N, C-alpha and C positions, 0 to 999 in steps of 0.2 A: 530503676528509673522508668518512668512512664513515657509513653509516646505523646508528644504535644498535639499531634494530629487527632488522636482519639479523645482528647479532653475538650475539644471545641464541639459543641452540639450542632448537628446539621452539616458538619464539614465532610465533604466527599473525599475518598481516598484517590490516589493518582489514577487508578484504572477507571473509576467512574468519571473523573474529570476528563480523561482522554476520550472516553466514549461520548461525553457531552459535547466536547469541542468538535469531535469528528462528525457527529450528527448535525450540529449547527452549520459547520462549514459545508458539508455535503448538501444540506437543504438550500443554502444560499447559492451554491454552484448550480444546483438543479433548477432553481428559479431562473437564473440568468441563462442557463443552457436551454431551458424550455422556451423562454422568451425568444432567443435567437433562432432556435429550430423552427418554431411555428411562425416566426416572422418571415422565414424563407419558404416554408412548405405549408400548403393549405391542407388541413386535416380532412376536409371533405373529398379532396381528390385522392387521398391515400386509400380510402375505403374502396373506391371504384377501380383503381389501377393495380394496387399491390396485393390486396387481400381478396382473392377472387370470390369466394363464396360467403364471406363473412359480412354481416351487416354491423358496422360499428358506428356509434354516434360520435359526434364531435367531442363531447365530454369524456367519453371512454378513450378516445384517441389521445386527448390531452393528458388524461390520467396515466395511460400506459407510457407515453413519452416521458412524462415527469418521473414516473417510477423507475424507468430504465436509466435515465440520466442520474437520478438520485442514487441508485445502487452502484453505478460506475464511480460516481464521486465519493461515495462512502467507502468503497474498496480502496480508492486512491488515498483518501485521508487516513484510513487505518494503516495502510502500508507505510505511509510517510511517518505516522506516529511510531510504528514499530521500528522503522529504520533509525529514527532519532533516539529512541530509548535504548536500542541495542548497539548503537554506533560506538566508535572509539571514544575513550575518555579524553578529558582536557590534557593538553601537552603532547598529544599524539603527533601533531605536525612538527613539533620541535624535537622529535626523536624519543620522547619519554613513552614508555609502555610498548614500544615496538619489539617484536620478537627478533632474536638474533638469526642471521641467515643460517640455513642448515649446513652441517658439516658434510663435506664431500669426501667419500671414500672410494678406494679402488674396488671395483666389483670382484676382483680376484681374491680379496681378503676374506670374503665370506663364502666363496664358491671355489672349492679345490679343482673343479674341472676346467676353470679358466686360467689356471696358472701355467706358466711356461709356454704360452701360445701367443702368437702375434696376430692381432685382430685388425690391423690396419692394412 
């Protein structure tokens, strides 16, 4: 039996789709984050106050800010995608697929040195 996903020309597999969605969401989040960040902070004042000996242009500051926010958002989206893909299956909240609680044994059963002693 063939996989229907491979029969459709140009169809991406799940991993490629996850990466595409993650990059797109991270890009949009970085756009909004950069807009908010540089609406509150003037990039020209950053060069003179925080980065002592570096001469940075306004465009470089915008680019570095966008790149940093993009990488943080990309990390967050990939982590979210990973958690969704590896999370519990359906029915977990109703008790299906849960592990049984572990059996509790007396420690003296496996250790002869603990027998016939009162530990309380």
